[in-house]
C-alpha positions as CSV (number, residue, x, y, z in Angstrom):
1,M,87.5,111.7,83.8
2,K,87.2,109.1,81.1
3,R,84.3,106.7,80.9
4,G,86.7,103.7,81.4
5,D,88.0,105.3,84.6
6,V,84.5,105.8,85.9
7,M,83.6,102.1,85.2
8,Q,86.9,100.9,86.8
9,K,86.1,103.0,89.9
10,R,82.5,101.6,90.1
11,M,83.8,98.0,89.7
12,S,86.4,98.6,92.4
13,A,83.8,99.9,94.8
14,A,81.5,96.9,93.9
15,G,84.4,94.6,94.7
16,C,85.1,96.2,98.1
17,M,81.4,95.9,99.0
18,F,81.4,92.2,97.9
19,V,84.4,91.5,100.1
20,L,82.6,93.2,103.0
21,L,79.4,91.3,102.5
22,V,81.1,88.0,102.2
23,G,83.1,88.6,105.3
24,L,80.0,89.5,107.3
25,F,78.2,86.5,106.0
26,L,81.0,84.1,106.8
27,T,81.5,85.4,110.3
28,G,77.8,85.4,111.1
29,T,77.9,88.9,112.5
30,T,75.0,91.2,112.1
31,P,75.3,95.0,112.3
32,V,74.2,96.4,115.7
33,V,73.2,100.0,116.1
34,A,73.3,101.5,119.6
35,A,70.3,103.6,120.6
36,D,72.2,106.9,120.7
37,E,73.8,106.4,117.2
38,A,72.3,107.5,113.9
39,I,71.3,104.9,111.5
40,V,73.3,104.8,108.3
41,D,71.7,104.2,104.9
42,V,74.0,101.4,103.7
43,S,72.6,101.7,100.1
44,S,73.9,105.3,99.9
45,P,77.1,105.8,97.9
46,D,78.4,107.8,100.9
47,A,77.8,105.1,103.5
48,M,81.5,104.8,104.5
49,K,81.9,108.6,104.7
50,S,78.7,108.8,106.9
51,V,80.0,106.1,109.3
52,L,83.4,107.8,109.6
53,E,81.8,111.2,110.2
54,Q,79.8,109.7,113.1
55,Q,83.1,108.4,114.6
56,I,85.1,111.7,114.6
57,G,87.2,111.7,117.8
58,K,86.7,108.0,118.3
59,R,88.9,105.0,117.6
60,V,88.1,102.8,114.6
61,K,89.7,100.1,112.5
62,V,89.5,100.6,108.8
63,K,89.7,97.5,106.6
64,L,91.1,98.4,103.2
65,C,90.2,96.7,99.9
66,S,93.8,95.4,99.8
67,G,93.0,93.5,103.1
68,Q,95.3,95.7,105.2
69,D,94.0,97.1,108.5
70,V,94.6,100.7,109.8
71,E,93.5,101.5,113.3
72,G,93.4,104.9,114.8
73,K,91.4,107.9,115.9
74,V,89.2,109.6,113.3
75,A,90.4,113.2,113.1
76,K,88.9,114.5,109.8
77,V,86.6,113.2,107.1
78,G,86.7,114.9,103.7
79,S,84.9,114.3,100.5
80,H,87.6,111.9,99.2
81,A,89.7,110.9,102.3
82,V,89.8,110.3,106.0
83,Q,92.6,111.3,108.4
84,L,93.4,108.9,111.2
85,T,95.7,109.9,114.1
86,E,97.3,108.0,117.0
87,L,97.7,104.8,114.9
88,V,97.9,101.6,116.9
89,G,101.5,100.5,117.0
90,M,102.6,103.7,115.3
91,E,101.4,106.4,117.7
92,L,103.7,109.0,116.3
93,F,102.2,108.7,112.9
94,D,99.0,109.8,111.1
95,A,97.4,108.2,108.1
96,T,95.3,109.7,105.3
97,V,93.2,107.0,103.5
98,K,91.2,107.4,100.3
99,L,87.5,106.7,101.0
100,D,87.4,104.7,97.7
101,D,90.0,102.3,99.3
102,V,87.8,101.6,102.4
103,A,86.1,98.2,102.4
104,A,84.8,98.3,106.0
105,V,84.8,100.4,109.1
106,I,85.0,98.5,112.3
107,V,83.7,100.3,115.4
108,R,83.2,99.4,119.0
109,A,79.4,99.0,119.3
110,R,79.0,98.0,122.9
111,S,80.9,97.3,126.1
112,K,80.5,94.4,128.5
């Protein structure tokens, strides 16, 4: 991998994180952790992967750096991609999403 490719990847990841932080700031939401869930180190380079691994078998909405949403059930999490099944509105389809393209993972944190 060339040095320029590495720098471009880092800048892309930084841009995704910036979009996520601005979105959280503007909506006024704060992250909430349920008592039975593990705490994620958000400063870790593998934060998105860790969150997705905790959600295997559960429904999540993945916000991509492009702004597109993909919602489905987390089936597998690999070192470079996540597989979502039972996509909302496209139940007969599955999706494989590169972890580098994930800007945010939206999970149900509580019920009424």
